[in-house]
C-alpha positions as a Markdown table, in Angstrom:
| # | Residue | x | y | z |
|---|---|---|---|---|
| 1 | Unk | 138.1 | 110.5 | 137.0 |
| 2 | Unk | 134.3 | 110.2 | 136.5 |
| 3 | Unk | 134.4 | 111.0 | 133.2 |
| 4 | Unk | 137.2 | 108.9 | 132.1 |
| 5 | Unk | 135.8 | 105.9 | 134.0 |
| 6 | Unk | 131.6 | 106.5 | 132.6 |
| 7 | Unk | 133.2 | 107.3 | 128.8 |
| 8 | Unk | 134.3 | 103.7 | 127.8 |
| 9 | Unk | 131.3 | 102.1 | 128.0 |
| 10 | Unk | 129.3 | 103.7 | 125.9 |
| 11 | Unk | 131.4 | 103.4 | 122.9 |
| 12 | Unk | 130.8 | 99.6 | 122.5 |
| 13 | Unk | 127.3 | 100.2 | 123.4 |
| 14 | Unk | 126.9 | 102.5 | 120.1 |
| 15 | Unk | 128.9 | 100.0 | 118.0 |
| 16 | Unk | 127.0 | 97.0 | 119.5 |
| 17 | Unk | 124.1 | 99.2 | 117.7 |
| 18 | Unk | 125.9 | 100.2 | 114.4 |
| 19 | Unk | 126.7 | 96.0 | 114.4 |
| 20 | Unk | 122.9 | 95.1 | 115.0 |
| 21 | Unk | 121.6 | 97.5 | 112.7 |
| 22 | Unk | 122.3 | 96.3 | 109.4 |
| 23 | Unk | 120.7 | 92.8 | 110.5 |
| 24 | Unk | 117.3 | 94.2 | 111.3 |
| 25 | Unk | 116.4 | 95.4 | 107.6 |
| 26 | Unk | 117.5 | 91.7 | 106.5 |
| 27 | Unk | 115.3 | 90.3 | 109.3 |
| 28 | Unk | 112.3 | 92.2 | 108.5 |
| 29 | Unk | 112.7 | 91.8 | 104.6 |
| 30 | Unk | 112.8 | 88.0 | 105.4 |
| 31 | Unk | 109.7 | 88.2 | 107.8 |
| 32 | Unk | 107.8 | 90.1 | 105.2 |
| 33 | Unk | 108.7 | 87.6 | 102.2 |
| 34 | Unk | 107.7 | 84.9 | 104.7 |
| 35 | Unk | 104.2 | 86.4 | 105.2 |
| 36 | Unk | 103.6 | 87.2 | 101.7 |
| 37 | Unk | 104.4 | 83.5 | 100.5 |
| 38 | Unk | 102.3 | 82.1 | 103.2 |
| 39 | Unk | 99.3 | 84.6 | 102.3 |
| 40 | Unk | 99.6 | 83.2 | 98.7 |
| 41 | Unk | 99.7 | 79.3 | 99.6 |
| 42 | Unk | 96.6 | 80.0 | 101.7 |
| 43 | Unk | 95.2 | 82.1 | 98.7 |
| 44 | Unk | 96.1 | 79.3 | 96.3 |
| 45 | Unk | 94.7 | 76.4 | 98.6 |
| 46 | Unk | 91.3 | 78.7 | 99.5 |
| 47 | Unk | 90.7 | 78.9 | 95.4 |
| 48 | Unk | 91.6 | 75.1 | 94.9 |
| 49 | Unk | 88.9 | 74.3 | 97.9 |
| 50 | Unk | 86.2 | 76.8 | 96.1 |
| 51 | Unk | 86.8 | 75.3 | 92.9 |
| 52 | Unk | 86.9 | 71.7 | 94.1 |
| 53 | Unk | 83.6 | 72.6 | 95.6 |
| 54 | Unk | 81.2 | 74.2 | 93.6 |
| 55 | Unk | 82.6 | 72.0 | 90.9 |
| 56 | Unk | 81.4 | 74.6 | 88.0 |
| 57 | Unk | 84.7 | 75.9 | 85.8 |
| 58 | Unk | 82.0 | 78.3 | 84.5 |
| 59 | Unk | 81.5 | 79.7 | 87.9 |
| 60 | Unk | 85.1 | 79.4 | 89.8 |
| 61 | Unk | 87.7 | 77.9 | 86.8 |
| 62 | Unk | 90.4 | 75.7 | 89.0 |
| 63 | Unk | 93.8 | 77.0 | 89.4 |
| 64 | Unk | 95.1 | 73.8 | 86.8 |
| 65 | Unk | 92.5 | 75.4 | 84.2 |
| 66 | Unk | 94.0 | 78.9 | 84.5 |
| 67 | Unk | 97.4 | 77.4 | 84.1 |
| 68 | Unk | 96.1 | 75.5 | 81.1 |
| 69 | Unk | 94.7 | 78.3 | 79.6 |
| 70 | Unk | 98.1 | 80.2 | 80.5 |
| 71 | Unk | 100.1 | 77.7 | 78.2 |
| 72 | Unk | 97.3 | 77.5 | 75.7 |
| 73 | Unk | 97.7 | 81.7 | 74.7 |
| 74 | Unk | 101.2 | 81.6 | 75.2 |
| 75 | Unk | 101.8 | 78.7 | 72.3 |
| 76 | Unk | 100.6 | 77.7 | 69.3 |
| 77 | Unk | 98.2 | 75.0 | 69.5 |
| 78 | Unk | 96.4 | 72.8 | 66.3 |
| 79 | Unk | 97.3 | 75.7 | 64.0 |
| 80 | Unk | 95.6 | 78.2 | 66.6 |
| 81 | Unk | 98.1 | 81.0 | 67.2 |
| 82 | Unk | 97.4 | 81.8 | 71.2 |
| 83 | Unk | 94.3 | 83.7 | 72.0 |
| 84 | Unk | 92.0 | 85.5 | 68.8 |
| 85 | Unk | 95.4 | 85.0 | 66.4 |
| 86 | Unk | 97.8 | 86.7 | 68.9 |
| 87 | Unk | 99.9 | 85.3 | 72.1 |
| 88 | Unk | 99.4 | 86.5 | 75.7 |
| 89 | Unk | 102.5 | 88.4 | 75.8 |
| 90 | Unk | 101.5 | 90.6 | 72.4 |
| 91 | Unk | 98.2 | 91.3 | 73.7 |
| 92 | Unk | 99.6 | 92.4 | 77.1 |
| 93 | Unk | 102.3 | 94.4 | 75.2 |
| 94 | Unk | 99.6 | 96.3 | 73.1 |
| 95 | Unk | 97.5 | 97.2 | 76.2 |
| 96 | Unk | 101.2 | 98.2 | 78.0 |
| 97 | Unk | 101.9 | 100.4 | 74.8 |
| 98 | Unk | 98.3 | 102.2 | 75.0 |
| 99 | Unk | 99.1 | 102.3 | 79.0 |
| 100 | Unk | 102.1 | 104.3 | 78.5 |
| 101 | Unk | 100.9 | 106.7 | 76.0 |
| 102 | Unk | 98.1 | 107.4 | 77.4 |
| 103 | Unk | 99.6 | 107.7 | 81.2 |
| 104 | Unk | 102.2 | 110.1 | 79.7 |
| 105 | Unk | 100.3 | 112.0 | 78.3 |
| 106 | Unk | 97.5 | 112.6 | 81.0 |
| 107 | Unk | 100.7 | 113.1 | 83.4 |
| 108 | Unk | 102.5 | 115.7 | 81.3 |
| 109 | Unk | 99.3 | 118.0 | 81.0 |
| 110 | Unk | 98.3 | 117.1 | 84.7 |
| 111 | Unk | 102.0 | 118.4 | 85.8 |
| 112 | Unk | 101.5 | 121.5 | 83.4 |
| 113 | Unk | 98.1 | 122.3 | 84.7 |
| 114 | Unk | 98.7 | 121.6 | 88.4 |
| 115 | Unk | 101.6 | 124.0 | 88.4 |
| 116 | Unk | 99.7 | 126.8 | 86.4 |
| 117 | Unk | 96.7 | 126.0 | 89.1 |
| 118 | Unk | 99.2 | 126.0 | 92.1 |
| 119 | Unk | 100.9 | 129.2 | 91.1 |
| 120 | Unk | 97.9 | 131.2 | 89.4 |
| 121 | Unk | 95.1 | 131.9 | 91.5 |
| 122 | Unk | 92.4 | 132.7 | 89.3 |
| 123 | Unk | 93.2 | 129.7 | 87.6 |
| 124 | Unk | 93.1 | 127.3 | 90.2 |
| 125 | Unk | 89.3 | 128.9 | 90.9 |
| 126 | Unk | 87.9 | 128.0 | 87.3 |
| 127 | Unk | 89.8 | 125.0 | 86.4 |
| 128 | Unk | 89.4 | 123.2 | 89.9 |
| 129 | Unk | 85.7 | 122.2 | 89.6 |
| 130 | Unk | 86.3 | 120.9 | 86.0 |
| 131 | Unk | 89.4 | 118.6 | 87.0 |
| 132 | Unk | 86.9 | 117.2 | 89.8 |
| 133 | Unk | 83.9 | 116.9 | 87.4 |
| 134 | Unk | 86.1 | 114.9 | 85.2 |
| 135 | Unk | 87.7 | 112.8 | 88.2 |
| 136 | Unk | 84.4 | 112.1 | 89.1 |
| 137 | Unk | 83.1 | 110.8 | 85.8 |
| 138 | Unk | 83.8 | 106.8 | 85.1 |
| 139 | Unk | 85.7 | 106.2 | 82.4 |
| 140 | Unk | 82.9 | 104.6 | 80.3 |
| 141 | Unk | 81.1 | 107.5 | 80.6 |
| 142 | Unk | 82.8 | 109.8 | 78.4 |
| 143 | Unk | 84.3 | 106.6 | 76.4 |
| 144 | Unk | 81.2 | 106.7 | 74.3 |
| 145 | Unk | 81.6 | 110.3 | 73.1 |
| 146 | Unk | 85.1 | 109.7 | 72.2 |
| 147 | Unk | 83.9 | 106.6 | 69.9 |
| 148 | Unk | 81.5 | 109.2 | 68.4 |
| 149 | Unk | 84.2 | 111.9 | 68.0 |
| 150 | Unk | 87.4 | 109.5 | 66.8 |
| 151 | Unk | 85.8 | 106.3 | 65.7 |
| 152 | Unk | 86.8 | 103.0 | 66.9 |
| 153 | Unk | 90.6 | 103.0 | 66.5 |
| 154 | Unk | 93.7 | 103.8 | 69.1 |
| 155 | Unk | 92.8 | 107.8 | 69.1 |
| 156 | Unk | 89.4 | 107.0 | 71.6 |
| 157 | Unk | 91.4 | 104.4 | 73.5 |
| 158 | Unk | 94.4 | 106.9 | 74.2 |
| 159 | Unk | 92.0 | 109.6 | 74.7 |
| 160 | Unk | 90.3 | 107.7 | 77.2 |
| 161 | Unk | 93.4 | 107.1 | 79.2 |
| 162 | Unk | 94.9 | 110.4 | 79.1 |
| 163 | Unk | 91.9 | 111.9 | 80.6 |
| 164 | Unk | 91.8 | 109.2 | 82.9 |
| 165 | Unk | 95.6 | 109.6 | 84.3 |
| 166 | Unk | 95.2 | 113.7 | 84.3 |
| 167 | Unk | 93.2 | 114.6 | 87.5 |
| 168 | Unk | 95.0 | 113.0 | 89.8 |
| 169 | Unk | 98.3 | 114.5 | 88.8 |
| 170 | Unk | 96.5 | 117.9 | 88.4 |
| 171 | Unk | 95.1 | 117.7 | 91.6 |
| 172 | Unk | 98.2 | 116.6 | 93.8 |
| 173 | Unk | 100.3 | 118.9 | 91.8 |
| 174 | Unk | 98.4 | 122.0 | 92.5 |
| 175 | Unk | 97.9 | 121.0 | 96.2 |
| 176 | Unk | 101.9 | 120.4 | 96.9 |
| 177 | Unk | 102.6 | 123.7 | 94.8 |
| 178 | Unk | 100.2 | 125.6 | 97.2 |
| 179 | Unk | 101.9 | 124.2 | 99.9 |
| 180 | Unk | 105.3 | 125.2 | 99.5 |
| 181 | Unk | 107.5 | 126.4 | 102.8 |
| 182 | Unk | 106.7 | 129.8 | 102.7 |
| 183 | Unk | 110.2 | 130.6 | 104.2 |
| 184 | Unk | 111.7 | 128.9 | 101.5 |
| 185 | Unk | 109.7 | 130.9 | 98.9 |
| 186 | Unk | 111.1 | 134.2 | 100.7 |
| 187 | Unk | 114.5 | 133.4 | 101.1 |
| 188 | Unk | 114.7 | 132.3 | 97.3 |
| 189 | Unk | 113.1 | 135.9 | 96.3 |
| 190 | Unk | 115.2 | 137.8 | 98.9 |
| 191 | Unk | 118.5 | 136.4 | 97.1 |
| 192 | Unk | 116.9 | 137.4 | 93.8 |
| 193 | Unk | 115.6 | 134.3 | 92.0 |
| 194 | Unk | 112.5 | 135.4 | 89.9 |
| 195 | Unk | 109.2 | 134.0 | 90.1 |
| 196 | Unk | 109.9 | 131.0 | 87.4 |
| 197 | Unk | 112.9 | 130.4 | 89.3 |
| 198 | Unk | 111.3 | 129.8 | 92.4 |
| 199 | Unk | 109.2 | 127.2 | 91.0 |
| 200 | Unk | 111.8 | 125.8 | 89.3 |
| 201 | Unk | 114.3 | 125.6 | 92.1 |
| 202 | Unk | 112.2 | 125.7 | 95.1 |
| 203 | Unk | 108.7 | 124.8 | 94.7 |
| 204 | Unk | 108.6 | 121.8 | 92.5 |
| 205 | Unk | 111.3 | 120.0 | 94.3 |
| 206 | Unk | 109.8 | 120.5 | 97.4 |
| 207 | Unk | 106.4 | 119.3 | 95.6 |
| 208 | Unk | 108.0 | 115.8 | 94.2 |
| 209 | Unk | 106.9 | 113.7 | 96.6 |
| 210 | Unk | 103.1 | 115.0 | 96.5 |
| 211 | Unk | 103.6 | 114.5 | 92.2 |
| 212 | Unk | 105.2 | 110.8 | 92.4 |
| 213 | Unk | 102.3 | 110.1 | 94.6 |
| 214 | Unk | 99.9 | 111.6 | 91.9 |
| 215 | Unk | 101.6 | 109.8 | 89.2 |
| 216 | Unk | 101.5 | 106.2 | 91.1 |
| 217 | Unk | 97.7 | 107.0 | 91.0 |
| 218 | Unk | 97.0 | 108.2 | 87.7 |
| 219 | Unk | 99.2 | 104.9 | 86.4 |
| 220 | Unk | 96.6 | 103.0 | 88.6 |
| 221 | Unk | 93.8 | 104.7 | 87.0 |
| 222 | Unk | 94.8 | 104.3 | 83.6 |
| 223 | Unk | 95.7 | 100.8 | 84.2 |
| 224 | Unk | 92.1 | 99.8 | 85.7 |
| 225 | Unk | 90.5 | 102.3 | 83.0 |
| 226 | Unk | 92.2 | 99.8 | 79.9 |
| 227 | Unk | 89.4 | 97.2 | 80.0 |
| 228 | Unk | 86.9 | 99.9 | 79.4 |
| 229 | Unk | 89.4 | 101.6 | 76.9 |
| 230 | Unk | 89.5 | 98.2 | 74.9 |
| 231 | Unk | 85.8 | 97.1 | 75.3 |
| 232 | Unk | 85.6 | 98.1 | 71.5 |
| 233 | Unk | 87.9 | 96.8 | 68.7 |
| 234 | Unk | 90.2 | 96.0 | 71.4 |
| 235 | Unk | 92.1 | 92.6 | 70.3 |
| 236 | Unk | 94.9 | 92.4 | 70.3 |
| 237 | Unk | 94.8 | 93.8 | 74.1 |
| 238 | Unk | 94.1 | 92.1 | 77.2 |
| 239 | Unk | 91.2 | 94.0 | 78.0 |
| 240 | Unk | 89.9 | 93.1 | 74.2 |
| 241 | Unk | 91.1 | 89.7 | 75.0 |
| 242 | Unk | 89.1 | 89.6 | 78.8 |
| 243 | Unk | 86.2 | 90.8 | 77.1 |
| 244 | Unk | 86.2 | 88.3 | 74.4 |
| 245 | Unk | 86.2 | 85.8 | 76.6 |
| 246 | Unk | 83.4 | 86.9 | 78.7 |
| 247 | Unk | 81.3 | 86.8 | 76.0 |
| 248 | Unk | 81.8 | 82.9 | 75.6 |
| 249 | Unk | 81.7 | 82.3 | 79.2 |
| 250 | Unk | 85.5 | 81.1 | 79.5 |
| 251 | Unk | 86.0 | 81.9 | 82.9 |
| 252 | Unk | 89.7 | 80.6 | 82.9 |
| 253 | Unk | 90.9 | 82.7 | 80.2 |
| 254 | Unk | 88.9 | 85.9 | 82.1 |
| 255 | Unk | 91.0 | 85.0 | 85.4 |
| 256 | Unk | 94.3 | 84.6 | 83.4 |
| 257 | Unk | 93.7 | 88.3 | 81.8 |
| 258 | Unk | 92.7 | 89.6 | 85.3 |
| 259 | Unk | 96.2 | 88.1 | 86.8 |
| 260 | Unk | 97.9 | 89.5 | 84.1 |
| 261 | Unk | 96.8 | 92.9 | 84.5 |
| 262 | Unk | 97.2 | 92.3 | 88.3 |
| 263 | Unk | 100.8 | 90.8 | 87.9 |
| 264 | Unk | 101.8 | 93.9 | 85.6 |
| 265 | Unk | 100.4 | 96.4 | 87.1 |
| 266 | Unk | 102.3 | 95.4 | 90.4 |
| 267 | Unk | 105.4 | 95.4 | 88.1 |
| 268 | Unk | 104.7 | 99.0 | 86.9 |
| 269 | Unk | 104.2 | 99.9 | 90.6 |
| 270 | Unk | 107.4 | 98.6 | 91.8 |
| 271 | Unk | 109.2 | 100.4 | 89.2 |
| 272 | Unk | 107.7 | 103.4 | 90.0 |
| 273 | Unk | 108.4 | 103.4 | 93.6 |
| 274 | Unk | 112.2 | 102.2 | 92.3 |
| 275 | Unk | 112.0 | 105.6 | 90.7 |
| 276 | Unk | 110.9 | 107.7 | 93.7 |
| 277 | Unk | 113.4 | 106.4 | 96.1 |
| 278 | Unk | 116.0 | 107.3 | 93.5 |
| 279 | Unk | 114.4 | 110.9 | 92.7 |
| 280 | Unk | 113.6 | 112.2 | 95.8 |
| 281 | Unk | 116.1 | 110.3 | 98.5 |
| 282 | Unk | 115.2 | 112.6 | 101.0 |
| 283 | Unk | 111.6 | 111.3 | 101.2 |
| 284 | Unk | 110.6 | 110.9 | 104.8 |
| 285 | Unk | 113.7 | 112.2 | 106.3 |
| 286 | Unk | 113.7 | 115.4 | 108.4 |
């Protein structure tokens, strides 16, 4: 009798939790969105206040001046097309194409090298100091060498972005492959899987979360290196536009270029996170 009396109250409590749980994420999303909008409004107010206080558009351009440059660089005015003959979207598109190609080459090379480093012990001993050495170098340090080797066309820019993107992926992949659960590996071998079958079916799926983290870091580093890559013959290109505007003290164009780089970088990272959530749905779950 006791059990029959105490059992019914548990069911409504559980159903109430189930009914309330879908509302919690929406409430959290609304709260986060409100906080982000509030932060943007505060930052805008501080920017406007700083511009009005300094009264020096070369030092701190006003939001209105940056907005005006957005209109000017995105349209044709007085027979002048955008900035340096190219619209803002064209500058950004060229830079994104360079980043896409350079990041793809660097990520692919980093994945192959990382897997080999994680599987072959002597190769890891040999290559790890080299990868760490390259990762510590600033992009401009070896960009000059690429200019000497390949000239001032697209080739040195793509090499720079590829080399910048490779080390984070290689290091993350090697660490994830080497740290694969021993129990899973031994179970796969006991079932008759060969070495490369174990890598393909056990090690790499287990390493995917860390690999994706390395890819996101690599794309971010490649994106931050695009300004360095476009310092030489970088127009059209958003980094080349920023560099050219800096020569003529057009601070509003420089700030506009930084906004274009930052916002497109946020979009790319959001796409990568969406792909990560789709391809690795088990991440963060026990």
